[in-house]
C-alpha positions in Angstrom: 33.3 2.3 23.6 32.6 3.4 27.3 31.5 -0.2 28.0 34.7 -1.6 26.6 36.8 0.9 28.5 35.0 0.1 31.7 35.4 -3.6 31.2 39.2 -3.1 30.6 39.7 -1.0 33.6 37.5 -2.8 36.2 37.9 -6.4 35.1 38.8 -8.5 38.0 40.4 -11.1 35.9 43.2 -10.6 33.4 41.6 -12.8 30.6 38.6 -10.3 30.5 41.0 -7.5 29.5 42.2 -9.3 26.3 42.2 -7.1 23.2 40.0 -9.5 21.4 37.2 -9.2 23.9 37.4 -5.3 23.9 37.4 -5.4 20.0 34.2 -7.5 20.2 32.6 -5.2 22.6 33.6 -2.3 20.4 32.0 -4.1 17.4 28.9 -4.7 19.3 28.6 -1.1 20.4 29.2 0.0 16.8 26.6 -2.5 15.6 24.1 -1.2 18.2 24.7 2.5 17.3 24.2 1.6 13.5 20.9 -0.1 14.3 19.7 2.7 16.4 20.6 5.1 13.4 18.8 2.9 11.0 15.8 2.7 13.2 15.7 6.6 13.4 16.1 6.8 9.7 12.8 4.7 9.4 11.0 7.7 10.8 8.4 5.3 12.1 6.3 8.1 13.8 6.1 9.9 10.5 4.9 6.7 8.8 2.2 6.0 11.4 1.3 9.7 12.0 1.3 11.1 8.4 1.9 8.8 5.6 -0.2 5.7 6.2 -3.2 7.7 7.4 -3.0 9.8 4.4 -2.8 6.7 2.2 -6.1 5.4 3.9 -7.8 8.7 3.3 -6.7 9.1 -0.2 -8.0 5.6 -1.0 -11.3 6.3 0.8 -11.7 9.4 -1.4 -10.9 7.3 -4.5 -13.7 4.9 -3.6 -16.1 7.8 -3.0 -15.1 9.6 -6.3 -15.5 6.5 -8.4 -18.9 5.6 -6.7 -20.2 9.1 -7.3 -19.0 9.2 -10.9 -20.5 5.7 -11.6 -23.8 6.7 -10.1 -23.7 9.9 -12.5 -22.9 8.0 -15.5 -25.7 5.3 -14.8 -28.2 7.9 -14.1 -27.4 9.8 -17.4 -27.6 6.5 -19.2 -30.9 5.6 -17.7 -32.2 9.1 -18.8 -31.0 8.4 -22.3 -32.8 5.2 -22.5 -36.1 6.7 -21.2 -35.9 9.7 -23.6 -39.0 9.8 -26.0 -38.1 9.6 -29.7 -39.1 13.0 -30.8 -37.7 16.3 -32.4 -35.8 17.1 -29.3 -34.3 13.7 -29.0 -30.7 14.6 -30.3 -30.4 17.7 -28.1 -31.4 15.6 -25.1 -29.0 12.9 -25.8 -26.3 15.4 -26.4 -27.0 17.0 -22.9 -26.8 13.6 -21.1 -23.7 12.7 -23.0 -21.9 15.8 -21.8 -23.0 14.7 -18.2 -21.3 11.3 -18.9 -18.1 13.0 -20.1 -18.1 15.3 -17.1 -18.7 12.3 -14.7 -15.6 10.5 -16.5 -13.2 13.3 -15.2 -13.2 11.3 -12.0 -10.3 9.2 -13.5 -7.8 12.2 -13.5 -8.4 12.9 -9.8 -8.4 9.2 -8.7 -5.2 8.8 -10.6 -3.6 11.6 -8.7 -4.8 10.3 -5.5 -3.5 6.7 -6.2 -0.1 8.2 -7.2 0.0 9.7 -3.7 -0.7 6.4 -2.1 1.7 4.6 -4.3 4.5 7.0 -3.4 3.7 6.6 0.4 3.9 2.9 0.0 7.1 3.1 -1.9 8.8 5.1 0.8 7.4 2.7 3.4 8.8 -0.2 1.4 12.1 1.5 0.8 12.5 2.3 4.5 11.6 -1.1 5.8 14.0 -2.7 3.1 16.8 -0.4 4.4 15.9 -1.4 8.1 15.8 -5.1 7.3 19.1 -4.9 5.7 20.8 -2.9 8.5 19.7 -5.4 11.1 20.3 -8.3 8.9 16.7 -9.4 9.4 15.5 -12.9 8.4 12.0 -13.6 7.9 10.4 -16.6 9.7 9.9 -19.7 7.7 6.5 -20.5 6.2 3.4 -18.4 5.5 1.7 -16.3 8.2 -1.4 -18.3 9.4 -3.6 -15.2 9.2 -2.6 -14.7 5.7 -3.4 -18.3 4.9 -6.8 -18.1 6.5 -7.6 -14.8 4.8 -6.7 -16.3 1.4 -8.8 -19.4 2.0 -11.8 -17.3 3.2 -11.5 -15.0 0.2 -11.4 -18.1 -2.2 -14.5 -19.6 -0.5 -16.4 -16.3 -0.8 -15.0 -15.5 -4.3 -13.9 -12.2 -3.0 -10.8 -12.1 -5.3 -11.5 -8.7 -6.7 -10.1 -7.6 -10.1 -7.7 -10.1 -11.6 -4.2 -9.2 -12.9 -3.6 -11.6 -15.7 -5.1 -14.2 -13.4 -7.8 -16.8 -13.7 -10.5 -14.3 -14.3 -13.3 -15.1 -16.8 -12.8 -13.2 -20.0 -15.4 -10.3 -20.5 -16.6 -11.9 -23.9 -17.6 -15.1 -22.0 -19.5 -13.0 -19.4 -21.3 -11.1 -22.2 -22.3 -14.5 -23.9 -23.9 -15.5 -20.8 -26.2 -12.5 -20.9 -26.9 -12.7 -24.6 
């Protein structure tokens, strides 16, 4: 508004004081104010300072918890396989089975941590979506070259990870290979 008023009062040429020009300057000023408000609403500093590092830490904790639980389960199973078949066999198996059940409680804790990460990512997605709508952002055409390179490398190295209804080999087929 101040810019429009300044142009109106100091313009050396009468065509620069047209109401349509002033209206356009006001619209530009309003748009800039709206964009600044939306950028502030992103709370980008909070995202980079708190939420994204928390998501990273929580995922790291999930990896550690699942690795620890897996090792405990495998150790207990190996101990069961090496038990002598004597009169104490049942009690020894039951003790190892309790160890296995205890190790399986990792799922509850990892589920809680993954829920925290999912919520942070949902908020990030919501804020970025709101920002993109506010500034009428348009994505560049095509695919990011770095993403193409990553996908090609993953395919070449077969680093596809767990498949979600994808081209994964069925577990029955894998079991048949080892039979």
